[in-house]
N, C-alpha and C positions, 0 to 999 in steps of 0.2 A: 560452621561459621557462626553458630548461635552465640558463642561467647566472645565474638569479635565484632559485635554490633557497631561500635564506633569506627572501626577500620572499614567495614563494609560501607557504612553511610558516607564516610570521607571519599571513598573510592568512587562511589556513584556520583557524589557531588563534583569530583574532579572530571569525570566523563561529561556530565551535563554542561560544565564550563568549557570543555574542550581543552583541558589542561594536560597536554601530552606528558609533560615532565612528571607531574604528580601521578598520573595513571601508570606510567612506566615504572616509577619508583615503587608503587604499591604492588604491582604484579611481581617485580623483582623480589620483594620481601615476602610476598604471599601469592604464590602462583595459583593457589585454589580460588583466588578471586575471579579468575576467568569464567568460573562456573557458579559465581554468586548470583543472588537474586535480590532486587531491592524490595522495599515494602509493598510495591504493587505487583511483585512477581516478574518484573522485567529483567532480561539478561543484560550484561555489559553491552553486547552488540546492538540489541534493540534500543537500549537507552541512548547509545551514541547516535544511532540512525534517527531516532525520534527528536534528538536535540540538534539535528542538521549537521552533525559531524560525521559525514559519510566516509571520509578517509580513515578516521579513527575506528569506525564501525568495521571497515574492511580489514584494518590491521589487527583489531581484537579477534576477529573471525579467523584470520590466518594463524594467530597464536593458538586459539582454542582448538582449531581443527586437528592440530598435531598432538593433542593430549588424549589420554585414554577415553575420556568422556565425549570428545569431539564436539560437533555442533548439532543443535537440534534443528528441526525442519524450519522453524520460524527464522532463526538466525541465517540458516543457509539460503532461504528464499529472499531474505532482505539483501544479502550481499551477492546473490547470484551464483551460489555454488551448486551447479547442477549435479556433480558427482555425489555429494552428500545426499541430495534429495533422492537421487536414484537408488542409492544403497539403502536408505531408510525405507523407501516404499517397497523395495524388493523383499523386505521381511515383514512388512505390515502395510499392504496397499490400502486397507481401510482407513489408515491414518491420514489420507490425502485431504479430508475435510475436517481434521481436527482443528480445535480453536486455541489460540494463544491466550495469554493472560488478560488481554483486553478484548477478546471476542472476535478478533480477526482470523481468517484462515491464512495458510501460507500463500494461497493465490491472491488474496487481498494485498499482502505485503509485496509479492512479486510485481503485482500490477502497479502499486504506488511508486515503487522504486525502479520501475522500468526494466525489470529483469525478464526479458522476453523469453529466453530459452528455458528459464525455470517455469515460466507461465505455460509455455508449450508442453513441457514434460508433465506438469501437474494436471493440465487439461487432458493430455493423452492417457493419464492414469485414472481419469474419471472425476477430477475435481469439479465441483459444481460452479459453473460460470455466473450463476445467479444467487450464490450464498449471501445471505444477509448478515452483516456484522451484528454480533450479539452485544451491542452497546448502543448508547444514545444515538450515534450517527446513522445506524441502520443502512450503511452503504453496501453496495455490491462491489465486486472487483472492478466492474466497468466504471462505476463512479470514481474509484480510486485512480484508474489509469487516466481518466479524462481530467480529473482535478489536477493531476501532476503533469499533464500534457504529454503523455507517452502515447503517440499516435500508433505506432506499430503494435503495442500491446493492446490498445483499444480495438484496433482492427482485428487482431487475432480473437479476442473475446467475442466480438460481434459475429465473426465468421463461425464460431463454435457454440453459439446459442445464447449469448448474453442478451438480455432484454434492453433495447434502447430506451424504453419507457419505465424502467424500474424507478421506483420512488424512494428517496432517502428521507431522513428527518427534514422537516420543513417543507416537504412536498416537492423537493427538487429532483428533477431527472438529470441524467448525464447532459442532456442539451442545455439545461440551465447553466451548468458549470462551464460548458464549452462556449457558450454565448458570452458569459461574463468575462472569460479569459480572452475572447476575441480570436479564438482558434478555428478559423474558417475550415481548415482541412478536416478537423474532427467534427465540426458541425455538418459538413457535407456528408461524411460517411455515416453519421447518425441519422440524418434525414433519409439518406439512401436506404437505410435499413428499417425505416419506418417511425423514426422519432417524431412525436407530435409537437410542432411548434406552437400550437394553440394552448397547450396545457399550462395551467397556472399553478404556481406554488401556493403554499398555505396562506401566504400574505398577498396573493393576488397577482403576482408578477409572472409574465411569460418570458420565454427566451429573448423575444424581441425587446422587451422592457429592459432586461439586463444588458443586452448588447448596447442599447441606447444610453443607459445610465453610465456605462463604463467607456463611452467614447468610441464605440466600434460602429459608426454609422452605416458603412457599406455592408457589414454583416447584418445589422438590423434590417436594412432594406432587402437583403437576400431572404431573411427569415419571414419578412412580411409577405414576400412573394410566395414562399412555400406555404405559409398559413393560408393565403387566399386560395390555394388549390384544394384545400380540405373541405 
């Protein structure tokens, strides 16, 4: 694809814009675009998912899986293709904690996109529930699941060793995110697993502060009560 730079660039731009017509037209003319990579190394599937075009991501994955090159582990984790993950790990189990082009593991992606069964499979194959993203965010899979409000995935991660007090960029723990989101169910499970409601972020804010600032008064009260018990 190196001699088709403008075609590849236009294809990825159409994906980012969610332009199904242009995307389909490009693939129809150049099927190899399904396995192209943009300047940052992202696949069409990841680009669509990161651009919040989840239906397009699923459709691109369905097209790619039927080609000889198939899906890679990161695309499969994003769209929830358990079969592809299982096949890939059966031949290379050590790849379970490999990093994608932006430093996330497949487990990070499964956690963020709420792909519970993929997360379960990855963890069962030895994926690190406390893997830190090799990028500025420094998130763990639990941060990803909590930020996206995927309660079942967060619960699974906690049950299999994810630290409720892991710190990401800015000094935020998963509890900070859950409090900001007003997600009482996730706050409850984090506190039950030992999350510290008194811990402050780098700018001095606790989960109580974030709940208050975002209009979650009842949750702020609950967190104050928990903080008082420490």
